[in-house]
C-alpha positions in Angstrom: 84.8 60.6 -5.5 83.6 60.0 -2.0 81.3 57.1 -3.0 84.2 55.4 -4.8 86.4 55.6 -1.7 83.6 54.3 0.6 83.0 51.4 -1.8 86.7 50.6 -2.0 86.9 50.6 1.8 83.9 48.4 2.2 85.4 45.9 -0.2 88.7 45.9 1.6 87.0 45.3 4.9 84.9 42.5 3.4 88.0 40.8 2.0 89.7 41.1 5.4 86.7 39.4 7.0 86.8 36.7 4.3 90.5 36.1 5.1 89.8 35.7 8.8 86.8 33.4 8.0 89.1 31.3 5.8 91.7 31.1 8.6 89.0 29.6 10.8 88.5 26.8 8.2 85.1 28.0 7.1 86.0 28.1 3.4 82.5 28.2 1.9 81.5 31.2 4.1 84.8 32.9 3.3 84.2 32.6 -0.5 80.7 33.9 -0.1 81.9 36.9 1.9 84.6 37.6 -0.6 82.0 37.5 -3.4 79.8 40.0 -1.6 82.8 42.2 -0.8 83.8 42.4 -4.5 80.4 43.8 -5.6 81.0 47.4 -4.5 84.3 47.6 -6.4 82.6 46.1 -9.5 79.9 48.7 -9.3 82.5 51.5 -9.1 84.4 50.1 -12.1 81.3 49.8 -14.3 80.2 53.4 -13.5 77.0 52.4 -11.7 78.0 54.2 -8.5 78.8 57.4 -10.4 75.4 57.2 -12.2 73.6 56.7 -8.9 75.4 59.6 -7.3 74.5 61.9 -10.2 70.9 60.6 -10.1 70.5 61.0 -6.3 71.4 64.7 -6.4 69.5 65.6 -9.6 66.1 67.3 -9.2 65.1 66.2 -12.7 65.7 62.6 -11.8 63.6 62.9 -8.7 60.8 64.6 -10.7 61.0 61.6 -13.1 60.6 59.2 -10.2 57.6 61.2 -9.1 56.0 61.0 -12.5 56.6 57.2 -12.6 55.0 56.9 -9.2 51.9 58.8 -10.3 51.7 56.7 -13.5 51.9 53.5 -11.3 49.2 54.8 -9.0 46.9 55.6 -12.0 47.4 52.0 -13.4 46.8 50.5 -10.0 43.6 52.5 -9.3 42.1 51.7 -12.7 42.8 48.0 -12.1 41.2 48.2 -8.6 38.1 49.9 -10.1 38.0 47.3 -12.9 38.1 44.4 -10.4 35.4 46.0 -8.2 33.1 46.1 -11.2 33.7 42.4 -11.7 33.9 42.7 -15.4 36.4 40.7 -17.4 38.0 41.7 -20.7 35.8 39.2 -22.6 32.7 40.8 -21.0 33.8 44.3 -22.0 34.5 43.2 -25.6 31.1 41.5 -25.8 29.4 44.5 -24.3 31.1 46.8 -26.8 30.0 44.6 -29.7 26.5 44.4 -28.3 26.5 40.6 -28.1 25.5 40.3 -24.5 22.8 37.7 -24.6 21.4 38.0 -21.1 21.1 41.8 -21.1 18.0 43.3 -19.5 16.1 45.9 -21.5 16.9 49.5 -20.6 13.3 50.1 -19.4 13.1 47.0 -17.2 13.4 47.6 -13.5 14.9 44.3 -12.5 15.1 40.8 -13.9 12.2 38.5 -13.1 13.2 35.5 -11.0 11.1 32.4 -11.5 10.5 29.8 -8.8 12.8 27.3 -10.5 15.9 29.5 -10.7 17.1 28.8 -7.2 19.3 25.6 -6.9 17.8 22.8 -4.8 19.4 22.2 -1.4 21.6 19.2 -1.4 21.2 16.6 1.3 23.7 16.9 4.2 26.7 14.7 3.8 27.7 12.2 6.5 30.3 13.6 8.9 33.9 12.6 8.1 35.8 10.4 10.4 39.1 12.1 9.8 40.3 15.0 12.0 40.8 17.3 9.0 37.0 17.6 8.3 36.5 19.1 11.7 38.5 22.2 10.8 36.1 23.2 8.1 32.8 22.5 9.9 32.0 26.1 10.5 32.7 27.0 6.9 30.5 24.1 5.7 27.7 25.4 8.0 27.9 28.9 6.5 27.9 27.5 2.9 24.9 25.3 3.7 23.1 28.3 5.3 23.4 30.1 2.0 22.4 27.1 -0.1 25.8 26.5 -1.7 
């Protein structure tokens, strides 16, 4: 009952402000203010305000929000762990089927790297004459340092 009264008063005040704004010949702003001020009355008429008031004072509803929060945290943490592992869905499916072609034998300590496996260093490109290339010079130096 109090929530409905507050919403009605807020709508009446908003409509009053819209009338004053229209009197000042700012019709577009007045219509926008009137639209915003009618929202609380519409929410009261549809019963949303009553439902929110019942939900806000219900311990069962707050426990439900807590359970939803825990579920969201569980989903988010599993996604974070999945991303840290660096595996994709296709890789997990292939691993489950045993189709991973480049898998190392379980008794092997580490894969053997041959001399030709490292990419050859590319020759340095000529410096650009535009000003936008200067912004990335430090990034290019880091990439060249790592052979990328």
